[in-house]
C-alpha positions as CSV (number, residue, x, y, z in Angstrom):
1,M,8.4,-16.7,8.7
2,G,9.4,-12.9,7.0
3,Y,12.4,-10.9,7.1
4,I,10.5,-8.5,9.0
5,E,9.4,-10.7,11.8
6,D,13.1,-11.8,12.1
7,L,14.6,-8.7,12.3
8,R,12.5,-7.7,15.2
9,K,13.7,-11.0,16.9
10,L,17.0,-9.6,17.2
11,I,16.5,-5.7,17.3
12,G,13.2,-5.5,19.4
13,T,11.2,-2.1,18.9
14,R,13.6,0.2,18.0
15,P,13.4,2.4,14.8
16,V,13.7,1.1,11.8
17,I,14.3,1.6,8.1
18,L,11.7,-0.6,6.1
19,P,11.4,-0.2,2.0
20,G,7.6,-1.0,0.8
21,A,5.6,-0.4,-2.0
22,V,1.6,0.3,-3.0
23,V,0.0,0.6,-6.1
24,I,-2.7,3.3,-7.3
25,I,-4.8,0.6,-8.9
26,L,-8.6,1.9,-11.5
27,N,-10.8,0.4,-12.7
28,K,-12.3,1.6,-16.1
29,H,-14.2,4.3,-14.3
30,N,-11.2,5.9,-13.4
31,Q,-11.9,4.9,-9.6
32,V,-9.4,3.7,-7.2
33,L,-9.3,1.2,-5.3
34,L,-8.9,0.8,-1.6
35,Q,-8.0,-2.1,1.5
36,Q,-9.9,-1.0,4.1
37,R,-7.2,-3.1,6.3
38,R,-7.3,-4.5,10.0
39,F,-4.4,-2.1,10.9
40,P,-4.6,0.1,11.4
41,N,-7.5,0.6,12.9
42,G,-9.9,-0.5,10.2
43,K,-8.4,2.7,8.7
44,W,-8.5,2.4,4.7
45,G,-5.6,2.0,1.9
46,L,-3.8,1.2,-1.0
47,P,-3.1,-2.6,-1.3
48,G,1.2,-2.9,-0.9
49,G,3.6,-3.6,1.9
50,L,7.1,-4.6,2.8
51,M,9.4,-5.6,1.1
52,E,11.6,-9.4,1.2
53,L,14.2,-10.0,0.6
54,A,15.6,-9.7,-2.8
55,E,12.7,-8.5,-4.3
56,S,12.0,-5.2,-6.6
57,T,9.7,-2.8,-5.5
58,E,7.8,-3.7,-8.5
59,E,7.7,-7.3,-7.4
60,T,6.6,-6.8,-3.6
61,A,3.8,-4.1,-5.3
62,R,3.0,-7.3,-7.2
63,R,3.3,-10.0,-4.4
64,E,1.5,-7.5,-2.4
65,V,-1.2,-6.5,-4.3
66,K,-2.1,-10.3,-5.7
67,E,-1.8,-11.6,-1.5
68,E,-4.7,-8.5,-0.7
69,T,-6.9,-8.6,-3.7
70,N,-6.0,-11.9,-5.5
71,L,-6.1,-9.7,-8.5
72,Q,-2.4,-10.0,-11.1
73,L,-1.4,-6.5,-12.4
74,G,-0.4,-6.1,-16.0
75,K,1.8,-2.8,-16.7
76,L,2.9,-0.5,-13.4
77,H,3.9,3.2,-13.6
78,L,6.5,5.0,-10.9
79,L,4.4,7.5,-9.2
80,N,7.1,8.7,-6.4
81,V,9.0,7.4,-3.4
82,Y,7.7,8.9,-0.5
83,S,10.5,8.4,2.9
84,G,12.1,11.3,5.5
85,K,10.7,12.6,9.2
86,D,7.3,12.3,7.7
87,H,6.6,8.6,7.2
88,Y,7.6,7.7,10.6
89,I,5.6,5.3,11.8
90,K,4.7,3.8,15.8
91,A,2.6,0.5,15.7
92,E,0.3,-0.3,18.5
93,N,3.6,-2.5,19.3
94,G,5.5,-0.5,20.1
95,D,7.8,-1.7,16.8
96,E,9.0,2.0,15.6
97,F,10.0,2.7,11.1
98,Y,10.1,4.6,8.7
99,V,8.9,3.7,5.3
100,V,10.5,4.4,2.1
101,A,7.4,3.1,0.1
102,T,7.6,3.4,-4.0
103,A,4.1,4.0,-4.8
104,Y,2.6,2.5,-8.6
105,F,-0.2,3.3,-11.0
106,T,-1.7,1.2,-13.1
107,N,-5.3,0.2,-14.8
108,E,-4.0,-3.4,-16.1
109,F,-4.7,-5.3,-13.7
110,H,-7.2,-9.4,-14.4
111,G,-8.4,-12.0,-11.4
112,H,-11.7,-12.4,-10.0
113,M,-10.7,-9.5,-6.5
114,K,-11.0,-10.9,-3.0
115,A,-10.1,-9.7,0.5
116,E,-7.3,-12.0,2.5
117,K,-9.1,-11.6,5.6
118,S,-6.1,-11.6,8.5
119,E,-5.0,-8.7,6.7
120,S,-8.3,-7.0,4.7
121,I,-11.9,-6.4,6.0
122,S,-13.0,-5.3,2.6
123,L,-11.6,-4.0,-0.5
124,K,-13.6,-1.0,-2.6
125,F,-13.1,1.1,-5.6
126,F,-14.0,4.4,-4.3
127,P,-14.5,7.7,-6.9
128,L,-11.0,9.7,-6.4
129,D,-12.6,13.0,-5.2
130,D,-15.2,10.5,-2.5
131,L,-12.3,8.4,-0.8
132,P,-13.1,8.2,2.9
133,S,-12.5,10.1,5.4
134,S,-10.6,7.1,7.5
135,M,-7.7,6.9,5.6
136,V,-3.9,6.3,5.9
137,R,-2.6,9.5,5.3
138,S,0.1,8.9,4.0
139,H,-1.8,6.7,1.2
140,E,-4.2,10.2,0.7
141,E,-1.3,11.7,-0.8
142,M,-0.1,9.5,-3.2
143,V,-3.4,9.3,-4.6
144,Q,-3.6,13.5,-3.8
145,E,-0.5,13.0,-6.0
146,Y,-2.0,11.0,-8.6
147,K,-5.0,13.5,-9.5
148,D,-2.3,16.5,-9.5
149,K,-0.3,14.8,-11.7
150,Y,-2.9,12.8,-13.9
151,Y,-6.2,13.0,-13.2
152,I,-8.6,15.1,-15.5
153,S,-12.4,14.7,-14.0
């Protein structure tokens, strides 16, 4: 059992602050890898997840991407850290939390891409200018910030 599950046993559904990390992974065609997540509601999002005890945000990003996509990442570049009242979530089970999400980007990855079926429905690369309409709002904002800062069409 992980840190978050242990914490929830102690505090129930009360609001907590949860740090995590996501990665914008770009292929040679400058398409972004998205994960169709089982929760929430089949929305598309960036690979990533919550930090475990003693991890750095970069270690979290690498571990979560490996778990969810089977890909190993090369050099990561920091995009931004997202936090505050706009990053409040109330999960379907009633758990409340504020996310502090560190977003990275990279075009360095290797391995055979494979979706981890307990968390993912599918994995797919999308053109940066043609993202799915059903996307995690905060992840859409992260991709937009990446496009605004680094993308040349």
